[in-house]
Residue, then its C-alpha position, 0 to 999 in steps of 0.5 A: m498511469d501504471k495499471k499494475i498494482l502489488l498487494a501483500s498481507d500477513h494472516a490478519g490482513f489476508e481476508l481484506k487483501n483478497k477483497l481488494l484483489n477481487y475489486l481491483n480485478q473487476k476494475g481492470w487493474i493488473t494485480e500481483d498477489k505477493g502473499c500470504f496465501s491463508t489465515n495461518s500465522v506468518d511473519y509480515p516482514d517476509f511479505a512487506h519486503s517482497l512487495a517493497t523490493d519490487i516497488d523499489h526495482k520499479k516492477a510496479f509503481w503501486g502497492v498495497l500492504v495489509c496487516g492487523s495494525g498496518q504499523g508493522v508492514s509500514i515500518t518494514a516497507n519504508r526501509h526500502s529507499g524507493v518506497r513511500a509506505a503510508l499507514c492510513w485509516s481514513p480517505e483524507v489521510v490517504k489523499l494527503a499521503r498522495n498529495h503531499n508525500n507521493a506515497n506509492v504504497l498504501c498500508l491498511p490496518a485490517r483490524f480497524i477498518n471495514e471493506d467499504i472504507a478500505i475500498e474507498m481509501l484504495e480508490v482515493f489512493l489511486q486517483s489522487p495526484f501528487e501535488g509536486g512544488r514545495h512538496a516535491d522538495r520535501v519528499a526529495k529530503i526523505n531518503c538518507 
């Protein structure tokens, strides 16, 4: 499994993103922080596009995007054909996103989850396999 993971956020997700970066670094992951780098107001598409472009160009398999609701970064990232960004709010939803949708970018709603649940969701994301089979046929139909 690829041990490199990209993370990005807007200002609302900045603190949670940094906590996840620290957690991943302690676990031995190779991380790349795609921004933002403070709590000053920024435009989330700038950072979501940067991360999604790298995923689309296969510079990494895994990505995590964090914004206030998770919606904006998810919508933005999914504009890239090689990205399957999943907005998740519980470990169960994360598991399904990996098992059934082969999600490669986890989108988190910083204003609605705490650090502990975010770490639990991140672990599920990184440990859950794609089941393939009938799900692979469905995933293949996603791109236009």
